C-alpha positions in Angstrom: -46.8 -149.9 -42.5 -49.9 -151.9 -43.8 -52.5 -150.5 -46.1 -56.0 -150.0 -44.8 -57.1 -152.9 -47.0 -54.5 -155.2 -45.3 -55.5 -154.0 -41.9 -59.2 -154.6 -42.7 -58.3 -158.1 -43.8 -56.4 -158.7 -40.6 -59.1 -157.4 -38.2 -62.1 -158.4 -40.1 -61.0 -161.4 -42.1 -58.7 -163.1 -39.6 -60.2 -161.9 -36.3 -63.8 -161.6 -37.4 -64.4 -158.1 -36.1 -67.2 -156.0 -37.7 -67.4 -152.2 -37.7 -70.6 -152.5 -35.6 -68.9 -154.4 -32.8 -68.1 -152.7 -29.5 -64.4 -153.1 -28.9 -62.2 -152.4 -25.9 -58.5 -152.6 -26.5 -55.9 -153.3 -23.9 -52.4 -154.7 -23.5 -50.0 -154.7 -20.5 -49.5 -150.9 -20.2 -51.7 -149.3 -22.8 -49.1 -148.5 -25.5 -49.8 -151.3 -28.1 -53.5 -151.2 -27.4 -53.5 -147.5 -28.3 -52.1 -148.4 -31.7 -55.0 -150.8 -32.3 -57.5 -148.2 -31.0 -56.0 -145.7 -33.6 -56.1 -148.2 -36.5 -59.7 -149.2 -35.8 -61.0 -145.7 -35.2 -59.1 -143.5 -37.6 -58.0 -145.9 -40.4 -60.9 -148.3 -40.5 -63.7 -146.0 -39.3 -65.0 -148.0 -36.4 -67.2 -145.9 -34.1 -67.4 -147.9 -30.9 -63.8 -148.5 -29.9 -62.3 -147.7 -26.4 -58.9 -148.1 -25.1 -58.5 -149.2 -21.5 -55.4 -147.2 -20.6 -54.9 -148.8 -17.3 -54.7 -152.0 -19.2 -53.5 -155.3 -17.6 -51.2 -153.5 -15.1 -54.1 -151.8 -13.4 -56.7 -154.5 -13.8 -54.3 -157.4 -12.7 -53.5 -155.5 -9.5 -57.0 -154.6 -8.6 -58.4 -156.5 -5.6 -61.2 -158.9 -6.5 -61.3 -157.8 -10.2 -62.7 -160.7 -12.3 -60.2 -162.5 -14.6 -61.5 -164.9 -17.2 -59.9 -167.0 -19.9 -61.3 -168.2 -23.1 -63.9 -167.1 -25.5 -66.5 -165.7 -23.1 -65.9 -162.1 -21.7 
């Protein structure tokens, strides 16, 4: 396990997140993203974090769902 300080360094220092950011976590099936949601919400105190539980499996199979790569959402 990592300490809250180490996790804050990872998310804020390396990834550039701020506690005021709106964050949506996702992965392939929603398991790993739920861990990130838990860390940001309960360990680091972020208030605007959501987990897309359908994750990539749902989105990638949706007809005409937009898919983008790169920095822009």
